[in-house]
N, C-alpha and C positions, 0 to 999 in steps of 0.2 A: 221475224217471220221465218219459219223453217223452209227449206227447199220444197218439202212435200206440201206444206200449206200454200206456198206460192203457186205450185202447179195446179192444185185444186181450184184456187181462185182464178187462175188464168183460164182453165177449162170452162169455168162458169162465165167468164167474160166473153169467151169465144161463142158460147151458146147464146148468151144475151144479145150479142151483136148480130148473130145469125138470125135470131128471132125478130130483129128490127127489119130484116130483109124478107124473110119467109118463115112460116111455121114448120116447113118440111126440110129436114137436113139434106134430103136427096136433091132438092133444088139447088142448095148451096154447093153440093158436090159437083153437080153438073156445071154450075157457073164457074167453078174453079178448074174444071176439066180433070177431075180425079174420081176414083171409084167411091161409091157410096160408103162402103165399109171403112175405107181409109179416112174419109172425112168424119164419119161417126166417131172414130177413135180420137180425133182431134178435140172432140167435145167431152170425152170421157177418160182418156188415159195416156194420150201421147201429145206432146207439144206440137203446135202448128209450126211447120218448118218456116224458116226465115224467108225462103224464096216465095212463099205464098202470102205472106203478111201484107205486102203492098196491095195486091189484088183484093185480098179479103177486106182490107180497110176501105178500099175504093168501093167495093160492092155494098158493104154494110153502112158506110158513112161514119165509121168511128175512126178516131186517130190511133196511130200506133202507140203513142204515149199512153192513152187510156187502155189500150189492149194489154200493154206490158205492165202498167202500174196501177190501173184503176182510177176512180174519180178522186180518191183521197190524195194520191200523189200529184195529180194535176192541180188541185187546189193548193197544195203545199208549195208548188213551184211558182205559182202566180205572183206572190209578193216579190220574189227575187227578180222576176222578169220586169216588174214595174219599177223596181228600185234602180235597175240598170238602164232604164229607158228603152229596153228592147221590146 
């Protein structure tokens, strides 16, 4: 996966997670305490800053692992976790 492809997939996961919480990106911006235009860019062209990720995940109910890597990566990690007993 190229960096550009990763960014596009990340933006899509941000939007998907937000849609679990609300259909309106402005509501998410308010929940995070940031400007609407700033949040909108996080779904379209700018990476969500690290300092907002814990709160974003708490609000939307998604894990940071899913946000960063998507569902495929989470499934790929599962067998290793089981094998170690963790």
